[in-house]
C-alpha positions in Angstrom: 0.2 0.1 0.2 1.2 3.8 -1.1 2.7 5.9 1.6 1.8 9.1 0.5 3.6 10.9 2.8 7.0 10.4 5.0 9.0 12.6 7.9 12.2 12.2 9.3 13.7 14.1 12.6 16.7 12.1 14.0 15.0 9.1 15.7 11.7 10.1 14.9 9.9 8.9 11.8 5.7 10.0 10.9 4.3 8.7 7.8 0.6 8.6 6.6 -1.1 7.0 4.2 -3.8 9.2 3.1 -5.6 6.3 1.4 -6.9 4.6 3.9 -7.2 7.4 6.2 -3.7 5.9 8.5 -1.1 7.1 10.2 2.4 6.2 11.5 4.7 7.6 14.3 7.6 5.3 15.9 11.5 5.9 17.2 14.0 4.2 15.5 16.7 2.4 17.3 20.1 2.6 17.1 21.5 0.8 14.9 18.2 2.0 12.1 16.9 -2.3 12.4 13.9 -1.4 14.2 11.0 1.6 14.9 8.7 1.6 17.3 5.7 3.5 17.8 1.9 3.4 17.2 -0.4 2.7 14.3 -3.7 4.9 13.8 -6.7 4.2 11.7 -10.4 4.7 11.2 -10.4 6.3 15.6 -8.4 3.1 16.7 -4.6 3.4 17.7 -2.5 0.4 18.3 1.5 -0.2 19.0 3.3 -0.8 16.0 7.0 -2.4 15.8 8.6 -2.8 12.3 11.8 -4.7 12.3 14.1 -5.6 9.2 14.3 -9.5 8.2 15.5 -11.0 5.4 12.7 -13.8 6.0 8.6 -13.3 6.7 7.6 -15.1 10.0 5.4 -18.1 9.2 2.4 -18.3 10.7 0.4 -21.0 11.5 -3.4 -20.8 9.9 -4.6 -24.3 9.8 -8.4 -23.7 8.7 -7.3 -21.5 5.6 -7.8 -24.1 2.4 -5.8 -25.3 0.1 -6.3 -25.9 -3.7 -7.4 -27.8 -5.6 -10.9 -26.7 -4.3 -13.9 -28.9 -4.5 -15.8 -26.6 -6.3 -15.5 -23.9 -8.7 -13.2 -20.8 -8.5 -14.0 -17.9 -10.7 -12.6 -14.3 -11.4 -15.4 -11.8 -12.0 -15.2 -8.0 -12.6 -18.1 -5.0 -12.4 -18.8 -1.7 -12.4 -20.9 0.1 -10.2 -21.4 2.7 -13.0 -23.6 5.2 -10.7 -20.5 5.3 -8.0 -17.8 5.6 -10.7 -16.5 2.4 -9.4 -14.9 -0.9 -11.0 -15.2 -4.1 -9.1 -13.0 -7.4 -9.5 -14.0 -10.1 -7.2 -14.1 -14.0 -6.8 -17.2 -16.3 -7.3 -17.1 -19.5 -6.1 -19.4 -21.7 -7.1 -20.8 -25.5 -5.4 -20.3 -28.6 -7.8 -23.5 -29.7 -9.5 -25.9 -27.5 -12.0 -27.8 -25.7 -9.5 -29.2 -22.9 -8.5 -27.8 -22.4 -5.9 -28.1 -19.7 -2.9 -26.4 -17.0 -3.1 -23.9 -14.4 -0.8 -22.1 -11.8 -1.1 -19.0 -10.4 1.8 -19.0 -7.1 2.7 -15.6 -6.2 4.4 -15.0 -4.0 7.2 -13.8 -0.7 7.7 -10.7 0.6 6.0 -9.9 -0.9 2.2 -9.6 -4.4 2.9 -8.8 -7.0 0.2 -11.5 -10.1 -1.3 -10.2 -12.2 1.5 -10.4 -9.4 3.8 -6.9 -10.5 5.4 -5.5 -8.6 8.6 -3.3 -10.0 11.2 -1.9 -13.2 9.2 -5.6 -14.3 8.6 -8.0 -14.7 5.3 -11.8 -14.7 7.2 -13.1 -14.5 3.7 -10.7 -17.0 2.4 -12.0 -18.9 5.5 -16.0 -18.3 5.4 -16.2 -18.7 1.2 -14.2 -22.0 1.3 -16.5 -23.6 4.3 -20.4 -21.6 2.8 -19.0 -23.1 -1.5 -18.3 -26.3 0.4 -22.5 -26.3 2.3 -23.9 -26.0 -1.3 -23.9 -22.2 -0.9 -22.3 -20.2 -4.3 -20.0 -17.1 -2.5 -19.0 -13.8 -4.4 -15.9 -11.9 -2.5 -15.2 -8.2 -3.9 -11.9 -6.0 -3.4 -12.7 -3.0 -1.7 -12.1 0.5 -4.1 -8.6 0.8 -4.3 -7.2 -2.3 -3.4 -6.5 -5.0 -5.6 -8.0 -5.3 -9.3 -10.8 -2.8 -7.8 -11.0 1.5 -9.0 -12.5 4.0 -7.4 -12.5 7.0 -5.6 -12.0 6.5 -1.9 -10.6 9.6 -0.1 -14.0 11.1 -0.2 -16.4 8.1 -0.6 -18.5 7.4 2.5 -20.5 4.3 3.4 -23.3 5.0 1.1 -20.8 4.8 -1.6 -19.5 1.5 -0.4 -23.6 0.7 0.3 -23.6 1.7 -3.3 -20.4 -0.9 -4.5 -22.1 -3.6 -2.8 -25.8 -3.0 -4.8 -23.6 -3.1 -7.8 -22.6 -6.9 -7.2 -26.3 -7.8 -6.2 -26.8 -6.7 -9.0 -24.0 -8.6 -11.2 -24.6 -11.6 -9.5 -28.9 -11.6 -10.7 -27.5 -10.6 -14.7 -25.5 -14.6 -13.6 -28.4 -16.3 -13.5 -27.9 -20.4 -13.4 -26.6 -22.0 -11.3 -27.3 -18.8 -9.2 -30.4 -18.4 -7.5 -31.5 -14.8 -7.9 -34.4 -15.9 -5.8 -32.1 -16.3 -2.8 -29.2 -14.1 -3.1 -28.1 -12.6 0.7 -25.5 -10.1 2.3 -22.9 -11.6 4.9 -21.4 -8.1 6.2 -18.8 -7.6 9.0 -18.9 -5.2 11.5 -18.9 -2.3 9.0 -20.1 -5.0 6.2 -23.1 -5.7 8.6 -24.3 -1.8 8.8 -24.0 -1.4 5.0 -26.2 -4.9 4.6 -29.4 -3.7 5.7 -28.5 -0.1 3.8 -28.6 -1.9 0.9 -31.6 -4.6 1.6 -33.6 -1.0 1.3 -32.4 -0.5 -2.0 -33.0 -3.8 -3.6 -35.6 -6.2 -3.0 -33.7 -8.8 -4.5 -32.1 -9.4 -1.2 -33.8 -12.4 0.4 -31.3 -12.6 3.9 -28.4 -10.9 5.7 -26.2 -12.0 8.4 -24.9 -8.9 10.6 -21.2 -10.0 11.9 -20.9 -7.8 14.5 -22.7 -4.8 12.3 -23.8 -1.6 14.8 -26.8 -1.2 16.5 -26.6 2.2 17.4 -24.3 5.5 16.0 -20.6 6.1 15.7 -19.8 8.6 18.5 -21.8 5.8 20.3 -19.6 2.5 19.2 -16.1 4.9 19.7 -16.6 5.6 23.1 -17.0 2.0 24.0 -14.2 1.2 22.0 -11.8 3.6 23.6 -13.3 2.4 27.1 -13.1 -1.2 25.9 -9.6 -1.7 24.5 -8.5 0.6 27.7 -9.2 -1.4 29.9 -8.0 -4.8 28.8 -4.9 -3.2 28.0 -4.2 -2.7 31.3 -4.5 1.5 30.9 -5.1 3.2 33.6 -8.6 4.5 34.8 -7.5 8.1 35.2 -5.9 8.0 31.5 -8.6 6.0 30.6 -11.0 9.2 31.8 -8.8 11.3 30.0 -9.0 9.6 26.5 -12.9 9.5 26.8 -12.9 13.6 27.5 -10.3 13.2 24.7 -12.7 12.0 22.3 -15.7 13.1 23.5 -14.8 17.2 22.2 -13.0 14.9 18.7 -16.5 13.7 18.2 -18.2 17.3 18.9 -16.1 18.8 16.5 -16.5 16.0 13.7 -20.1 16.4 14.1 -20.5 19.9 14.8 -18.2 21.1 11.8 -19.2 20.4 8.0 -16.7 21.7 6.4 -13.6 19.5 6.1 -11.0 21.8 5.8 -11.8 23.5 9.1 -12.6 20.3 11.0 -9.6 19.3 10.7 -7.6 22.3 11.7 -9.8 22.0 14.8 -9.0 18.0 14.9 -5.4 18.7 14.9 -5.5 20.7 17.8 -6.3 17.6 20.0 -4.8 14.7 17.8 -2.3 13.5 15.3 -4.9 11.5 13.4 -6.9 14.7 12.7 -6.6 14.3 8.9 -8.2 10.3 9.3 -11.0 11.9 11.7 -11.7 14.5 9.6 -12.8 12.5 6.5 -15.8 12.0 5.0 -16.4 8.9 5.7 -15.5 9.4 9.2 -17.7 11.5 9.5 -20.9 9.6 8.3 -19.6 6.5 10.1 -19.6 8.8 14.0 -23.1 10.6 12.6 -25.1 7.4 11.0 -27.5 6.0 13.1 -28.1 2.3 11.8 -31.0 1.6 13.2 -33.9 3.3 11.2 -32.8 1.4 8.1 -33.7 -1.7 10.5 -36.5 -0.8 11.3 -37.4 -1.2 7.8 -35.7 -4.3 7.1 -38.3 -7.0 6.1 -36.0 -9.9 4.9 -34.7 -12.0 7.5 -31.6 -10.8 9.2 -28.8 -13.3 11.8 -27.4 -10.6 13.7 -24.3 -12.4 15.3 -21.6 -10.9 17.7 -18.9 -12.1 20.0 -19.2 -12.5 23.7 -15.7 -11.0 24.1 -16.1 -8.7 20.7 -14.4 -4.6 22.3 -14.7 -3.1 19.0 -19.0 -3.6 18.5 -19.6 -4.2 22.0 -22.9 -6.9 22.2 -24.1 -5.3 25.1 -24.7 -1.9 23.8 -25.0 -3.4 20.0 -27.5 -6.5 20.3 -30.7 -5.2 22.0 -30.3 -2.1 19.8 -30.6 -4.6 16.6 -33.5 -6.8 18.4 -35.1 -3.5 19.3 -35.2 -1.8 16.1 -36.0 -5.0 14.0 -39.3 -5.4 16.3 -40.5 -1.6 16.4 -40.1 -2.8 12.6 -42.5 -5.3 12.4 -40.0 -7.7 11.2 -41.0 -11.6 12.6 -38.1 -13.3 11.3 -34.8 -12.9 13.1 -31.9 -14.2 15.1 -29.8 -12.6 17.6 -26.8 -14.7 18.6 -24.1 -13.9 21.4 -21.4 -16.7 20.8 -19.8 -17.3 23.7 -16.0 -16.3 24.5 -15.6 -14.8 20.1 -13.7 -11.8 19.8 -14.8 -9.3 17.1 -12.8 -12.0 14.5 -15.0 -14.6 15.8 -11.9 -16.0 16.6 -11.7 -18.5 20.1 -10.2 -15.9 22.2 -9.1 -15.4 26.5 -9.8 -11.5 26.7 -11.1 -9.7 23.3 -7.6 -8.0 22.8 -6.8 -6.4 19.6 -3.4 -7.9 20.3 -4.5 -11.2 20.4 -5.8 -11.4 16.8 -2.7 -12.6 15.3 -1.7 -14.8 17.8 -4.7 -17.0 17.8 -4.0 -19.5 15.5 -8.0 -19.6 14.5 -9.3 -17.5 11.8 -13.5 -18.1 12.6 -14.6 -20.1 15.4 -16.2 -23.9 14.4 -19.2 -22.3 15.8 -19.8 -19.0 13.9 -19.2 -20.9 11.4 -21.7 -23.5 11.4 -24.3 -20.8 12.7 -24.2 -19.3 9.7 -24.2 -21.7 7.3 -26.7 -23.6 9.4 -29.3 -20.4 9.5 -28.7 -19.9 5.9 -29.4 -23.3 4.2 -32.8 -23.2 6.8 -34.0 -20.2 5.5 -32.7 -20.4 1.0 -34.3 -24.3 1.5 -38.2 -23.0 2.2 -40.0 -20.3 0.8 -38.7 -18.0 4.3 -36.1 -16.4 2.5 -38.9 -14.8 0.0 -39.9 -11.0 1.2 -43.7 -10.9 1.7 
């Protein structure tokens, strides 16, 4: 991924990656072989140590599938003409003649590739493989600006990404057999779980949605909960947490009140080194967007999953809000599931801390895979996946 700017002052190094709203500040050791610092992106901050190496470390990811696969794998391309984006992805089809129920996978926040690769894991590759082996066709797609996909990123918001997903639904409809055009669903993770209901409102061809750690409350509430939960898990002193929460409140107020991007960035720079990322149109949309009204209008079946130890989209905050909105809208076909001991990535976890993500060998817990596939198959082998 390209670095848009880099500056060095002695041992201090700062770099920015504007296309993903990320920045890194670190210090080089005397030998110049290691740089220790903090990575910031999308409202979050993580410690990051970079080391020179002649050989990449090997990691164990036992769930990743190995070729040859017992199904068809096809490279596909299509266009979101209205949004000016060209999308590239992989369509996997079960063996046989079909028609097959089909899902389109929607990645979380930040620019992700079609496998949603992060922390040494490829969750969407594992998920697509599992579902395809169960008889469900799967389309997974590179986000704008990643892999084979193109499109404006800097000014894009969640609504724009929803347009990309809608283009994916239209593409699947155009394929016909072996795609069952009456049983096309969406599985969204994190921000993708927030996008899925938005798309379901814009297309009556969405037969069902699965929200993996999708949000049920506005983004400002999510961010405050993240700061508190992640800080506690990292052992940050209570006084420091209180100070950080106060700073977060001030930043969120600026974001909500100031509509001009440049002015917003100037004001935020006084509070945080991450001003450019926090001032972006995407971040402001995320902070102010309330998913409840969209959820209230969703009439197709909904499965909302959350890990018990999710510190990024806490289940106690979001699952009740999702259920309340669905119930208020009169949706009678939904399931709200909190999975014990799972984190934001749906890995079996000890604390839910972000630092565990890369250390855990498991990519997605079997119980999460089984819950999703079972629910989808029950809804696509009957007529319950069609809209009233």
